[in-house]
Structures are given as structure tokens and as C-alpha cells.
C-alpha positions as CSV (number, residue, x, y, z in Angstrom):
1,X,119.1,13.7,69.5
2,X,117.7,14.7,66.2
3,X,114.1,15.7,65.9
4,X,112.0,13.8,63.4
5,X,110.0,15.6,60.7
6,X,106.8,14.8,62.5
7,X,108.1,16.4,65.7
8,X,109.3,19.5,63.7
9,X,106.0,19.8,62.0
10,X,104.2,19.5,65.3
11,X,106.4,22.2,66.8
12,X,105.7,24.5,63.8
13,X,101.9,23.8,64.1
14,X,102.1,24.7,67.8
15,X,104.0,27.9,67.1
16,X,101.5,28.8,64.3
17,X,98.7,28.2,66.8
18,X,100.3,30.3,69.4
19,X,100.7,33.1,66.9
20,X,97.1,32.9,65.9
21,X,96.1,33.1,69.6
22,X,98.4,36.1,70.0
23,X,96.8,37.8,67.1
24,X,93.3,37.1,68.5
25,X,94.4,38.5,71.9
26,X,95.9,41.6,70.2
27,X,92.8,42.2,68.1
28,X,90.7,41.9,71.3
29,X,93.0,44.4,73.2
30,X,92.8,46.9,70.3
31,X,89.1,46.6,70.2
32,X,88.8,47.2,74.0
33,X,91.1,50.2,73.6
34,X,89.0,51.7,70.9
35,X,85.9,51.0,73.0
36,X,87.6,52.7,76.1
37,X,88.5,55.7,73.9
38,X,84.9,56.1,72.8
39,X,83.5,55.8,76.4
40,X,86.1,58.5,77.5
41,X,84.8,60.8,74.7
42,X,81.2,60.1,75.7
43,X,81.9,60.9,79.4
44,X,83.7,64.1,78.4
45,X,80.7,65.2,76.3
46,X,78.4,64.5,79.2
47,X,80.6,66.3,81.7
48,X,80.6,69.3,79.4
49,X,76.7,69.2,79.0
50,X,76.4,68.7,82.8
51,X,78.5,71.9,83.3
52,X,76.1,73.8,81.1
53,X,73.1,72.5,83.0
54,X,74.8,73.4,86.3
55,X,75.5,76.9,85.0
56,X,71.9,77.4,83.9
57,X,70.6,76.0,87.2
58,X,72.9,78.6,89.0
59,X,71.2,81.3,87.0
60,X,67.7,80.1,87.7
61,X,68.5,79.9,91.4
62,X,69.9,83.5,91.4
63,X,66.9,84.7,89.6
64,X,64.7,82.8,92.1
65,X,66.4,84.6,95.0
66,X,65.9,87.9,93.3
67,X,62.2,87.3,92.7
68,X,61.7,86.0,96.3
69,X,63.2,89.3,97.4
70,X,60.8,91.3,95.2
71,X,57.8,89.2,96.5
72,X,58.9,89.9,100.1
73,X,59.1,93.5,99.4
74,X,55.6,93.5,97.8
75,X,54.2,91.6,100.8
76,X,55.8,94.1,103.2
77,X,54.5,97.0,101.2
78,X,51.0,95.5,101.1
79,X,51.1,94.9,104.8
80,X,52.2,98.5,105.5
81,X,49.3,99.8,103.2
82,X,46.8,97.6,105.1
83,X,48.0,99.0,108.4
84,X,47.8,102.5,107.1
85,X,44.2,101.9,105.8
86,X,43.2,100.3,109.1
87,X,44.6,103.2,111.1
88,X,42.9,105.7,108.7
89,X,39.5,103.9,109.1
90,X,40.0,103.7,113.0
91,X,40.7,107.5,113.2
92,X,37.5,108.3,111.3
93,X,35.4,106.4,113.7
């Protein structure tokens, strides 16, 4: 059964339409891949910055503990001086 010219032209047109659809899908997939790559780079940059923030936060936390220790020591020394002054005043009376 021989195909007529119209049938062949219709088949060629259908193949060309499929090829255009394939190219559109391929272009969309490539655009999505580029977008995904950019997102991955952005996430990497944010993770790096977050690491820096966490490091600084650790430093601040360490210094806070150090200063808290100093303040406790000062409070204890002040309380001791107060007790000594009270004792000294009590012995004078």
C-alpha cells in the first residue's frame, strides 16, 4: 500500500512538530538545570556564611562565660569585703 503525497507530507509535518516539541522540552530542561546550579551555588554561599556566624557566636559565648566568671569573682570579693567591714565595725562597738 503506497502512501500518497499528502500522507507523506502529514507524516513529515508531524515529525517536525515532534522535533520542535523535543527542542522546547530540551530547552526547558537545560534552563531548569542552570537554575538548579545557581540555587546550589547560593545554598553553598549561605552555608559558608552561616558557618562564619556560628564561629563568631561560639566566640561570643566563650567570652560571655569568661566575663560571667569575672563578675562572679567580683561579687564574691565584694561580699567578702562587706563581711570584713561588718566584722570590723562589730568589734569596735
